[in-house]
N, C-alpha and C positions, 0 to 999 in steps of 0.2 A: 650766577655771574654778576659782577658789579654793574650797576647802572641799568639793569634789566627793566625795573619798574619805571625809572625815569625815561629811558628810551621809548618804552611802549606809550607812555602818557604824552610825551612830546610829539611822537609820530602821529598819534590820534589827533592832537591839537592842530598840527600842520596839515594833515589830510583834510580836516574840516575846513581849514582856511583855503586850501587849494580848490576845493569844490565850489567856492563862492564866486570865483572869477574876479569880480570887482570887490575890493575890500574897503569897508567903511570905517570911520573912526570908532564906531560901536564894536565892529568886529575886532579891531585892534585892541580895544580895551578888554574884550572877552579873552582874546589870545594871551595878552599879558597876564591876566588873572590866572589862566590855566598854567602858564609857565611858572608863575610865582608859586602856585600850589604844588606843582610837580617838583620844583626845587626844594621846597620846604619838606615835602614828603620824603625826598631823597636825603634828608638830614643835612642840607646845606645851611651854613651859618645865616641867621636871620638878616644881619646887616649886609652880608654879601649878596643875599637874594634881593634885598631892597635896592641896593646900588645897581645890580645887574639889570633888573626889570626897568628901572628908571632910565638907565643908559640906552637900552634897546628901544624903549618907547620914544624917548627924545630924538634919537637918530631917525626913527621911522617917520616921525612927524616933521622933523627939521629938514629932511632931505626930500620931502614931497614924494615919498615912495608910494603912498596910497593912490596918487594920481598917475603913476607911471605904469609901464608894462610889467606883467608878472609880479604884482606886489607881494603875493604870498611867498614866491621864491626869494625875493629880496629880503623879506623878513627872516626867513630861514637863514640866509647868509649873514644877516646882522647878528642873529642868535649864535651862529657858529663862530663868528669873529669875536664876539664878547666872551664866549666860553674859552676860546684860545687865550685871550687876554687875561681872563680871570685865573687861568691855570699857569700863566707865565710866559706866553707868547712863543718862546723858543726853548729847546732842551738845554739843560745846564750841565756842562762837562765837569768831571772831577777836577778839583784843584790839584796841581802837581808842583812839587818843589823843584827849584833850580838845581839842587844837589840831592843826592840820595842819602837816606831814604825819604820817600814821601810818607808822612805819618797821618794815618786816618784813625780817628777816635770814634768808636761806635757807642752810642748811648741809647737808652730807652727803658721803658718799664718792663717788669717781668711779664712773660707771655706774649710779647710783641713779635718774637722771632728774631731777636738781635743776634744770637750766636750763630744760627743757621744762615742769616743774611750776611754775616761777616764772612763765612765760608763761601757763600755764593759769589760775593763780590771779589774775593781773592781768586776764585776759580776763573771768573770772567776776565780779570786782568791777566791771569796766567795764560789763558787760551788766546786772548786777542792781542796782547802786547808782549807775550813771552816773558812776563814779569816773574820775579823771584820773591814772592811775599813771605813775610813771617807773621804768624798770629801770636799775640801775647794774651795769656789768660789772666786778666786782672779782676775777674769776678770771684772773690773768695768766700762769698756769703751764701749764694744759692746752692742748695744740695746738688752735687754732681755737675755743677757748671763747668768746672775745669775738665772733668772727664768728657763732657759733651763736646767741648772745643777740640780736645785731643782726637776724639772720634771723627769730627768733621775734618780735621787736618789730615787724618789717615785716608778718608774717603777721596779727598781732592789732591792728595800727595803734596801737602804743604806743611813745612815744619811749624811746631807750636812751642813757644817758650812758656814754661809753667813751673811754679814752685809749690804746687799744692795749695792748701787753704789756710796755712798757718802764717804766711808772710804778709807783710803790709803791701797793699796794692800799689802804692806809689813806688816802693822799693822794687817791686816786681817789674814795673814799667821801666824804671831806671836801668835795671840790669838787662831787661829785654832789648832796650834800645842799644845798649853796649854790644850785645850779641849781634844785633842786626848790622851795626857798623863794622864789626869784625868779619862777618860773613858776607858783607856787601849786598845785603837784601835791599831791593829798590822800593819795596813797600812794607810798612809795618801797620798791622791792624791791631788796635788795642780794644779788646772785648771787655768793656767796663761792667760794673755791677748794676743791677736794676732793682727796683722796689715795686711793691704793689701800687704805690703812689709816690708823688714827689715829696721828699722830706729834707730837712736841713742837713742831716748827716750825709745823705746821698750826694746832695749838691756840693757840700764842702769837699768831699772826696773827689768828685769829678773836677771841681775847680783846681784842686791840688795837682791832679794828673795833667790837666790842661796847662798849668803854670810850668810844670816840669817838661812836658813833651813838646809844647808849642806846635800842636797838630796843624797840618795844612787843611785838613777837613775835620769837622765835627758833624758826623751824620747821625741824625735822630731816626731811629727805627720805630714806626708807629703802626699799630694794627688797624687797617681800614675798616674792619668789622665793628669797631667801637664807635664809629660815627663821630658825633660832636665831641665825645671824650678824646678822640684822637687829636682834634683841633686844639682842645684845651691843654692837652699834654704838650703838644708842639709849642704852644704859646708859653707855657710854664718853663720848659727847658730852654727856649730861646731867650727868655728874660734873664735866666741865670747864667747861661753858657755862651750866648751869642752863636748859636749853631750856624753851620754853613749850608746845610741842606737836609732834606728829608727822604727817607726810604719808606714807601708804603707797602706793607705786607698783606697777604691774604686778600688781594684784590680780586681773586677768582672765587672767593667765598660768597656766602649769602649776605652781601653788603649793599647798602643803598648808594654808596659812592660819594656821599656828601663831603667826606674828608678830603678827597682829591680836588674837589671844587672850592674848598674853603681855606686850606692850609696856606697857600701862597698869599691870598688876599689878607688873611689875618696876621701872619707872621712876617710877610715880606721875603721869606726864604723859599727857594725853589724845591720842588720835588725832583730828585735826581734819578731815582730808580723805583721800579715797582716789582714786587714779587707776585707771581701768578702761577703757583704750582709748588709741588713738594720736592721735585728733583733739584739737584744742586745747580743745574743749568737754567732753572726757571727764575731768572732775574733779568729784567729788560730796562733799557734806558727809557725814561719818561719823556714822551713827545706830546706836548699840549695839543698841537694841531691834530695829531692822529687820535688822541683820546677824545677830542671834541667830535671828530668824525664818527667815532664809534658810539658816542652818547646819542648822536642824532640818527643813528641807524644807517649811516652811509658807508660802513665797512672800514677796513684798514689794510689796503692791499700792500702798502710799503712794508708794514710789520710782517705781513704774511710772507712776502717774498724774502725778507731777511731771515725769517724763521726757517723757511725752506732751504735757503742757502746754508744756514748754520747746521740744520739737522740732517741734511742729505749728504751722504758721502760722495764727494766729487768723482773719485775713481770708480766707485760702484755705478754712479750715474752714467759715466762714459761707457762702461761695459754694458750697461742696460741699453743705451742708445745703439750700440753695435748689434746687440741681439735683436732690437726692434728693426734695424735696417735689414738684417739677415732673416727676419721673420722666424727667429728661433726662441722667442719668449715663451717660457713654459711655467708650470705651476710652482717650481722651485723659486723662480724669479718673482712670481706672484706673492709668495709668502714673504720674501725679502722686502718687497715693497709695502706689504701690510705692516710689517714690523717698523719700517721707517715712518709710515704715516702715524702709527700709534705713538712713536717717539715725539711727534710734534705736539701732542697734548690732546685734551678732550675734543671730539669731533665737532660738538656744537660750537665750541669756541673758535675753531678753525673756520667753520661755515659762516659765522657772524662777521668774520673779517672780510668776507667777499661782498662787495657792494650789491645791495638788493636782497641779500640773504637774511639780514637781521630782521626785516619785516616781511619775509616770505611767509604766506599763510601756511604752506606745507610744513614749516618749522615751528609754528606756534604750538606751545605746550608739548613739544616732542621731547621725550626723554631718551637721549642717545646713549644707549647701553653699550659699554665697552665689550660686552659679551658677544655682540654681533660679529665683530672681527674675529674673536676667539672661535666662534662657530665656523667661520670661513676657514680658519687655519685647521680646525679639527677635521674638516672635510678633506683638506689637502693631505694632512698627516695620515688619513686612512687609505690613501692611495699607495700603490706600489711604486717603487722608483721608476719603473718603466712607464706607468700611467702618468706620473708627474711630468716626465720628459716628453711623452707623446700623447697628448690629450685626445687625439683623434681615435684612439682605441677604446674610449670609454663608452661601451655599448650598454644597453639597459641592465643586463645582469651585473656588470661591474658597478654600475651606479647604485644598484640595490645593495650590493655588498659594502660599498663605501658609506652609504647612508646608515647602514646598521653599525658599521665600525665607528662612525662619528657620533651616533646617537641623534641624528637629525633626519627629518622627513625626506623622502626621495624627491619630492617636489622642490625642496630647498636646494638639494644637490643639483638637480636639473637647471634650476634658475641660475645658480652660481656659475655652472659651466657655460650656460648661454651668455651670461654677462662677461665671463672671461673671454669667450670668442669674440664678442662685440668689442671688447677692449683691445684685443689683438688687432682687429680690423681697423679700429680708430688709430692705434699707434702706427700701423702700417701707412695709413694716409698721412699722418703727421710727418713721418720720415720722408715722404715724397713731397712735402711742402703744403699739403692740404690741411691747414690749421686754422680753426675758427673758435670763437667763444672763449669760455673760461677754462676749458680742459687744458691742462698743462701748466697752469699757474702754480699748481702744487706738484713739484717734482717732474717737470718736463713731460706732462701728459699722463704718466702712469698713475701717480697718486691722486691727481684730479679725478680721474675715472674711478679710482677706488673710493674716493670720498663720496662720489655720487652713488656708487653701489651701496656703500654703508648707509648713506642717508635714505636712499629708496627703501632699503630693508627696514630701517627704523621707522620710517613714515608708514610703511605697510603694517608693521606690528602695532603701532599706535592707533591706526584706524581700526584694526581688528579689535584691540582692547576697548576702544571707544564704543564699538558696536555691542560688545559683550556687556559693557556698563549700561548702555541704553536698554538692552533686553532685560537686565536685572532690575532696573528702575521701573520698567513697565510691569514686571511681575509683582513688584512691591505695591 
């Protein structure tokens, strides 16, 4: 996950600071040095780091924070505020034309995920604004680029205007815009060509398309995993095209996150969206304040709540609440909830959005395997319809049969049934108004409990693996 190394190092630095009680100028110098090293290791632009550290240090000294109450806490706040400012202060909405269509030109180098991002953004507008977008295939050079955009269009049920690979891209765009005007499409996405690097021919073609289409948005798609190269790419495209915004892709990958912290400061152009997953729904608005909170390990509850509202079916949630009130929640409902939790994305990413979880020792170095939930489902699928609907009949012999059918140990089946019963009890209390803690932030109680079940299972497995490794090392 992006920022993992940066988050860990910053948390360690701030924890050392908090333990001191009174903070001296020497402590502040050491803290600023650690922050500078952490940012540089995260591949943040050197000039951005230099300005960042100087600003925080000057504010800490200039406002007499060291002599006040909770100086460590106030320094953390200064760092948070400067992170937000560096990334753009507020989220930047899409530019929208006064008359239809709004034209969005997508640009970027090969491999950044431009075509997929084009489809993700079109789907987002379609779902959230009931938009009627048209995709225009103007990349006639990359092998199978047109076919890829057509496939993306089919996946999201959005029309694609294409003329194959023999036509001139500028002519394709001209005729695509004519079709959009005829069909009253309110958004047109122009998927332009990319190269392995910025060159004169590419830029001339993009400039010609810009002159013809007069796009309301020129969004540059950059791969966050390329670090400083992403910043250099953004600067190069901006100098040539005067882009209006950036979309960062693969922010969920093994990336140090420096691009997200550098692009706005270097180009002056906002990051508008971030891609964090392979599904077509995995595109989020970029919120600088939320990203800063995640970098500092303070969670991101607003994004988590929005994600829950988006990924959980409202009608199904109401039906589930009714079953909870009537105490008729069974294993069929349990599997439905597991599926919905899985749709929200990797469990470790969900957990880190909860305040306090990002630096929870129980989660350190925990590999949250998606197979854990599949094992739970395998246990349920090994039950008879009657057993799923009436868990009270699950006696020891039935449990042994279920374990054999699922290929899981009996102890695991027993544990899951016990946790299921505890969850039913918890949900019953919630329905009566006894509601405390974080349970319920994910899917009105059900998925929050499921998340805890999954996490406990994963932590247990990791502890077991750790013991095995220790035994192996002792033998060696």
